[in-house]
C-alpha positions as CSV (number, residue, x, y, z in Angstrom):
1,M,72.7,-54.0,182.2
2,A,76.1,-52.8,181.1
3,K,74.9,-51.7,178.1
4,S,72.4,-49.8,179.7
5,T,75.1,-48.0,182.1
6,D,77.4,-47.7,179.4
7,S,74.5,-45.5,177.2
8,E,72.9,-43.5,180.3
9,T,76.7,-42.4,180.8
10,L,77.0,-41.7,177.2
11,S,73.9,-39.6,177.1
12,K,75.1,-37.9,180.6
13,H,78.1,-36.8,179.0
14,I,76.7,-35.5,175.8
15,R,74.4,-33.2,177.8
16,D,76.9,-31.8,179.5
17,S,79.1,-30.9,177.1
18,L,76.3,-29.8,175.1
19,R,75.3,-27.6,178.4
20,D,78.5,-26.2,178.7
21,D,78.5,-25.1,174.8
22,I,75.6,-23.2,175.2
23,L,76.8,-21.5,178.6
24,S,80.1,-20.7,177.0
25,G,78.9,-18.9,173.8
26,R,79.5,-21.4,171.2
27,W,76.2,-20.7,169.6
28,A,74.4,-17.2,169.5
29,P,70.9,-16.7,170.6
30,G,68.1,-17.8,168.7
31,E,70.6,-20.1,166.3
32,K,69.1,-23.4,165.0
33,L,70.9,-26.6,166.7
34,Q,71.3,-29.0,163.5
35,L,71.1,-32.5,165.0
36,S,73.1,-33.8,162.2
37,V,76.1,-31.4,162.9
38,L,76.2,-31.9,166.3
39,S,76.2,-35.3,165.8
40,K,79.1,-34.6,163.4
41,H,80.7,-32.7,166.4
42,Y,80.2,-34.9,169.3
43,Q,81.0,-38.0,167.8
44,T,77.7,-39.8,168.7
45,S,74.5,-41.0,166.9
46,S,71.4,-37.9,166.4
47,T,69.5,-40.4,168.4
48,V,71.8,-39.5,171.5
49,I,71.5,-35.8,170.4
50,R,68.3,-35.2,170.5
51,E,67.4,-37.0,173.7
52,A,70.2,-34.7,175.2
53,L,68.3,-31.5,173.5
54,T,65.6,-32.4,174.6
55,R,66.6,-33.0,178.7
56,L,67.6,-29.4,178.0
57,V,64.7,-28.6,176.8
58,G,63.2,-29.4,180.4
59,D,66.3,-27.2,181.9
60,R,64.8,-24.4,179.5
61,L,68.6,-24.2,178.1
62,V,67.4,-24.9,174.6
63,L,63.7,-24.3,172.9
64,L,61.8,-26.6,171.0
65,K,60.0,-25.2,167.7
66,P,57.3,-27.7,166.5
67,N,58.5,-28.6,163.2
68,R,61.1,-26.9,163.2
69,G,63.7,-28.0,165.5
70,F,65.9,-27.3,168.7
71,F,67.2,-23.6,169.0
72,V,68.9,-21.6,171.4
73,P,67.2,-19.2,173.2
74,T,66.5,-15.5,172.4
75,L,67.4,-13.1,175.0
76,S,64.6,-10.3,176.6
77,L,65.3,-7.9,178.9
78,S,62.1,-8.2,180.6
79,E,62.6,-11.9,180.4
80,L,66.1,-11.4,182.4
81,K,64.7,-9.1,184.9
82,D,61.9,-12.1,185.8
83,I,64.8,-14.4,186.4
84,N,66.6,-12.3,188.7
85,E,64.3,-11.4,190.5
86,L,63.2,-15.1,190.7
87,R,66.5,-15.8,191.4
88,C,67.4,-13.5,194.5
89,R,63.9,-14.4,195.8
90,S,64.4,-18.3,195.8
91,E,67.9,-17.7,197.3
92,E,67.0,-15.2,199.7
93,F,64.9,-18.4,201.5
94,G,67.6,-21.4,200.4
95,I,70.0,-19.4,202.4
96,G,67.9,-18.7,205.6
97,L,67.1,-22.4,205.5
98,A,70.6,-23.6,204.9
99,I,71.8,-21.1,207.2
100,E,69.3,-22.8,210.4
101,R,70.1,-26.2,209.1
102,G,73.7,-26.6,207.8
103,D,76.5,-28.4,210.1
104,L,80.0,-28.1,210.4
105,A,81.1,-30.6,207.5
106,W,78.0,-27.5,205.4
107,E,80.5,-24.9,207.0
108,S,83.9,-26.9,205.8
109,E,82.6,-28.0,202.7
110,L,81.7,-24.0,202.0
111,I,85.0,-23.0,202.7
112,A,86.4,-24.9,200.7
113,A,84.5,-24.0,197.9
114,H,84.7,-20.6,198.3
115,H,88.6,-21.6,198.2
116,T,88.4,-22.8,195.0
117,L,87.0,-19.8,193.7
118,E,89.4,-17.4,195.2
119,R,92.3,-19.0,193.6
120,T,91.0,-20.0,190.5
121,P,92.0,-17.4,187.4
122,Y,89.2,-14.9,186.6
123,R,89.7,-14.0,183.2
124,E,91.7,-15.0,180.5
125,S,94.7,-13.5,179.5
126,T,93.4,-11.9,175.4
127,S,92.7,-8.7,174.5
128,N,88.7,-10.3,174.9
129,A,89.6,-10.4,178.9
130,Q,86.3,-12.8,178.9
131,L,85.8,-14.3,182.3
132,T,87.2,-18.3,182.3
133,E,85.0,-21.2,181.9
134,A,87.2,-22.9,185.4
135,W,85.7,-19.6,187.2
136,N,82.4,-19.9,185.8
137,R,82.4,-23.2,187.2
138,A,83.6,-22.5,191.0
139,H,81.8,-19.4,190.6
140,Q,78.3,-21.6,190.1
141,A,79.7,-24.5,192.9
142,F,80.0,-21.5,195.8
143,H,76.6,-20.7,195.3
144,A,75.3,-24.2,195.2
145,K,77.3,-25.0,197.9
146,L,75.7,-22.4,200.0
147,L,72.3,-23.2,199.5
148,E,73.2,-27.6,199.5
149,A,72.6,-27.5,203.4
150,C,69.1,-26.1,202.7
151,G,67.5,-29.6,202.9
152,V,64.7,-28.9,200.1
153,P,65.7,-31.1,196.6
154,V,63.0,-28.9,194.7
155,L,64.3,-25.6,195.6
156,I,67.9,-26.4,194.7
157,D,67.1,-27.8,191.1
158,L,65.2,-24.1,190.6
159,C,68.1,-22.0,191.8
160,S,70.6,-24.3,189.6
161,T,68.0,-23.8,186.8
162,L,68.3,-20.1,187.2
163,S,72.0,-20.3,187.8
164,D,72.1,-21.5,184.6
165,L,69.7,-18.9,183.3
166,S,71.8,-16.3,184.4
167,Q,74.8,-18.0,183.0
168,L,73.2,-18.0,179.2
169,Y,72.0,-14.4,179.6
170,G,75.3,-13.6,181.3
171,R,77.4,-13.8,178.3
172,W,75.5,-11.1,176.4
173,A,76.4,-8.4,179.5
174,G,80.0,-9.2,178.8
175,T,80.9,-5.8,177.5
176,A,78.3,-3.7,179.5
177,T,79.5,-5.3,183.0
178,R,83.1,-5.9,182.5
179,F,84.1,-2.1,183.2
180,T,81.5,-2.3,186.3
181,K,83.3,-0.8,189.4
182,R,83.3,-3.6,191.7
183,D,85.4,-6.3,194.2
184,I,83.8,-9.0,193.2
185,A,86.6,-11.1,195.1
186,Q,85.4,-9.1,198.3
187,E,81.3,-9.8,197.2
188,H,82.1,-13.5,198.0
189,R,84.4,-12.9,201.0
190,D,81.5,-11.3,202.7
191,I,79.0,-13.9,201.6
192,L,80.9,-16.4,203.0
193,A,81.7,-14.6,206.2
194,A,77.7,-13.6,206.5
195,A,76.8,-18.0,206.4
196,L,79.7,-18.8,208.7
197,Q,78.3,-16.1,211.3
198,R,74.9,-17.6,211.1
199,D,74.1,-13.8,210.1
200,A,70.8,-14.9,207.2
201,K,69.5,-11.5,207.0
202,R,72.9,-10.0,206.0
203,A,73.8,-13.5,204.1
204,S,70.7,-12.5,202.0
205,R,71.3,-9.0,201.2
206,L,74.6,-9.8,200.1
207,I,73.3,-11.9,197.8
208,R,70.8,-10.0,196.3
209,E,73.1,-7.0,195.8
210,H,75.7,-9.6,194.8
211,Y,73.0,-10.3,191.4
212,E,71.9,-7.5,190.5
213,I,74.9,-5.1,190.3
214,T,75.1,-7.3,187.1
215,L,71.3,-6.5,185.8
216,N,72.0,-2.7,186.7
217,A,74.8,-2.6,184.4
218,I,73.2,-4.2,181.6
219,L,70.0,-1.9,182.1
220,K,72.0,1.1,182.4
221,S,74.0,0.0,179.3
222,G,71.5,0.7,177.2
223,I,71.7,-2.8,175.4
224,D,68.3,-3.0,174.0
225,D,66.6,-6.7,173.5
226,G,68.0,-7.2,169.7
227,A,71.3,-7.4,170.9
228,G,70.7,-10.4,172.7
229,Q,70.9,-11.8,169.3
230,H,75.0,-11.2,168.6
231,G,76.3,-13.6,172.0
232,K,78.8,-12.0,174.4
233,A,80.9,-14.0,176.9
234,P,79.9,-15.4,179.8
235,A,79.2,-12.5,182.7
236,N,79.7,-13.0,186.3
237,V,75.7,-13.0,187.0
């Protein structure tokens, strides 16, 4: 039993590490993920790497091409628009249920998640001023907490997958969204306030607006589908 538990722990650790590295843009869209290279990098067997990649295929963060191997997914504007719309509709429904069902404990945890997000450094102090990994994690945690009280595991899992896909696409949008005029901290404050006031209609509208600002910045930037092959830093999608 101990060996089985250790194996499961290692598998999850490698899968989480691969997921984080894919979302952070370590590899460009369309790049092949070679088992031998990954095994050496993560200091584990190719069997563990293959298992982790296979699980990530199910999350759509990795593409498996028959007889060719594993690849980082390629990007397209049309798919980005579809993902964003599905994410908006799913979270609009989810926040409605969460506001209806959420208790005082949920409110307290939501406030704590927002506090962490607001106090986490937003951009790196470099010339590229990319979003920090800590902020990206805090951002996803806040939005996950918003939906947690809905009590529908399938919906929560779907929204988590769409959040990951949006972050994957977001690296492409780094430059396009960096100069967008927005106060993202205030956007989150407004969403939090609407949730705490149990105003489902307003919370739903604010969540959609929050996601569509980045989408519209990408669409207006003139980036075409080919730009997705180069890989950008994660953006605040």
